[in-house]
N, C-alpha and C positions, 0 to 999 in steps of 0.2 A: 296616451296614444289614443283611446278609445274616445274620451271627451272631446280631443282636438277634431277627430273626424266627426263626430256628432254635430260641433259647431260649424263646421266647414259645411255640412249637409244642409243645415237650416239656413244658412246664409245665402247658399243656392237656391232653396225653396222659397225664401223670402223675396225673391226676384220674379217669382212667379206667384199672384196672390191665389189663383185658381189651384195651382198644385198645393200650395200650403193650406187650403181650405180642406181640400180632398183628404189631405195627411191627417189634419185634424179629425175629421169625421171617421176616418178608418182607425184611429187611437181610440177614440170615444166608444166605437162600437165595439173593440176588443174589450175595453173596460168593463162595460157594462153587459158583456155577453154572459148567458147565465144559461143553468140546465132548463131544458124544454121537456115538458111531459105531456102527453095527451093519452087519455085512458078512459076507461068505464069502471064504475063501481056502482053496482045495482045495489048494494045495502044502504048506501048514502044518497038516495034520490032526494032531491030538494033540500039537501043538507049541506053544511060547511065542514070539509075537511082540511085539518091543519097539517102543514109539512114541517118536520123538524130535523135539526141536526144536533149532533152530539159534540159539544164545545171541545171536550177532551174526554178520553175513555177512561181515565184514572178517577175524576171526580164524577163521571157520568152525567154531568150537568148539559141540559139541551137549551136549545134556543128555537123558537117558532121563527122560521123564515117566510111563511106564507100560509094565509087562510083562503082555501080554493073553493069556490061555490060549485056544487054538483047539480046539473040541470035536471028536468023531470024524467029524461032518458037515461040518467044515470051517467053520463059523459062529463067529463072535465077536462081542462087545460090549463097550464100554468108556464111560465118563464120567469126564473127566479136567480137573480145574480147570486153567486156563492163564490168562495174562495177555493183555488185550487186543490188545497190538501183535504177537502171533504168529499168523501165519495159514498158515505152511508147515509141514507136519507129514511126518515120514518114518517109514515103516512098515518094520521090518527083521526079517528072517529067515534067519539064516545069511548067505550071500552074496547073497540077494534083496532089493530096496529098491524100495519104491514112495513116490511123493511125493504128496500130499494137500493142496489148498488149502481152507481152511474158517475160518469165524469162531470166536472163543473161546467163544461162546455157543450155536452152531449144533448142530441134530440132523440126522444125515445117515444114508443108508443107501448102501452102496457095494459094488463086487465088485472083487476082485484075482483075475483069471483066470489059468487054466493057460496058460504059453507054449506057442505052437506048436512043433512039432519042427524046423522049418527055422531058428527064430530062435536069433542066435548067443548064446553065454553065455560070460561072462567069470568067470576064475578068481577075481578079486578081488571083484567086485560084479556082480550082474546085475540091470539094471534092469526092473523089471515093472510093466505098466499099471494105474493105479487107476481104475475106472468108477464115476461118479456115476450113481447110480440114482434118488434123492429125496432131499428134505431140505427144511430151514427156509430155505435159499437155494442158488441154483447157482453159487456163486463158483468152485468147481474146474472146471465145465464152461466157464464164460467164459473163465478163465485160459488153459484148454488151447486153446480156440478162439482165443483173442488170439494165443497163441505160433505157432499154425498160420499166421494170417495174417501175422504178422510174419516167420516164416520165408520163407513165400512171396514177400513183398516182397523181401526179401534176395536170395533164389534168383532172382528175376526183374531186378533191378537193381544189384546190388553192383559186380560184377565189369565190369559195362558203365560205371558213372559213377565209383564211388570207385575209380580206376584208377590214380592217381598213383604208388602203390606196387605195384599189381598188375598193372599193365599190361604184356604180355609174358610173364608168368609162367605156368608151366604149369597153374595152376589156372584162370586166365582162359581159357586156350587149349581146355582140356576143357570149359569152361562155355559157350564159344562155340560149339563143335561139338555140344554138346547142345542148344543151340538151333536148330542147322542153320545155322548163319552159317559163311562161307567164311572162311580164315584171312586172306585179302587184306583183310578189312574190319577186322582187329586195328587199333585205334587207333595212331597214331605216338607214339613215346613223346617228346614235346616239349612245353615248358611252355605254349604258346599252346593246344594241344589239351588238355592236363590242366586248364587254367583253364576251358574250355569246359566239359567234362564234369562239373567241380565245380559250375559255375554251374547245370547242368541238373539235378544230383542234388539240390541243394538245393531248387529248385523241385518235384522230384518228391517229396521228402520232406515238404515242407510240404502238398502236395496229399494225401499220404496220411495227415498228420497230421490235417488238416481232416476227411476223410472218416471217419476214425475216431471223432473227436470228436462227429460228427453222427449217427453209427450207434449208437455204445455208450453204455449208461448208466453213464458214468464217474463221476457224482455220487452215484449209489446206495451206493457202496462206498469209502471212502477207500483200502484196499488196491488195488484195481482201478484207481482213478484215478491212485494213484501208479505202478502198473505201466505204463500209458500214458505218463505224463509222462517217466519216466526211460529208458523204452524209445526214446522219441522222441529224448532227449537224447543217447542213444547214436548214433542215426542222424545227428543234426546234428554231432555231433564227427565221425564219419565223413567226413560231407561238408564237414567243415572250415569250418564257420560260426564267425563270430567267438567266440574262447573268452571273452573277457571278457563279453561278453553272456550267454553261455550260463551263466556262472557266476553272474551276478547273477540269472538267471532262475530258475535250478535248485538253487543250492548256496548262495545270498547269505544274507544277515542275516535275510531275510524269511521263510527256510524253516528247518525244524526238521530236523536229521539223523535219517534213517531207517535205522540200522543193523541193523534187523531185516526189511528188505525188500531181496530180491536185487537187484531192479533197481535201486534207489539206489546199492548198493554197485558194482553193475558199472560203472554210469555214471560214479561218482566214480573207480574204478581207471582205466577208459579216459581220463578227463580228465587224470590224473596219469602216463599210460602212459610218455610221452617226457620226463618231466621229468629223470631222471637222465642221458639220452644227449644230449638237445638243450638244457637249460638252462631258465631261467624266462623267455627272451625268447618262448618259443612260447606262453605262456600269458597275453600282454598284447597283444592284437590289436584 
């Protein structure tokens, strides 16, 4: 039915050459439409910056999709066609690397600022911030804010409740000292206490999950929605929720693999993290 309608449409359009030419131009414009970015990068004056994408986050192999000249004022601009499943872009200049989150057909204005003198510099790769200033959407800003809230949640709760393997370790001791808790409040390393902690952590994760679903526009962006879903999947795995149910919910036949999404691959790797050491019994619960 769909093909028949298309055929009738093109027959109609063929009667008017001007309309047909206009249609072809519109289709070509849609095909070559790419991500457009304008910005400033003071560290890269008169140099060339590469723009990279990750082919998939399992292999971590990258492709260079553009080599962008930066002028004497530190400004640059580019418009690069890219497929719609890619949302993570890496800006590389020597050992400097910044990460930007955007849509394949978006238009953005960004800033890659100069690092402060007291910030540590790695010899192999130094991470630099990418600041979203304006654009057709604010996916970059939403993702960074999400990661900030997510990391704050981990900082507040991880060593308190996901403590079956962390209980008594130096990391937990330092964490509790940082929060002003006395060492006599350290949980005893027994299975009963671990079960209580795990049950509490699952409830806290569920509350955190629900609060973000109500507060964030997750349906506006498939990438952003998947970021939340699979970030929560990692927390549920840490909380030792039943793995069979998690597999059916997040990785089962009803869901398509998202190998170009970092959160999906991270959750998948965490799911199979103990497979070689603990065997397949761990994954049937």
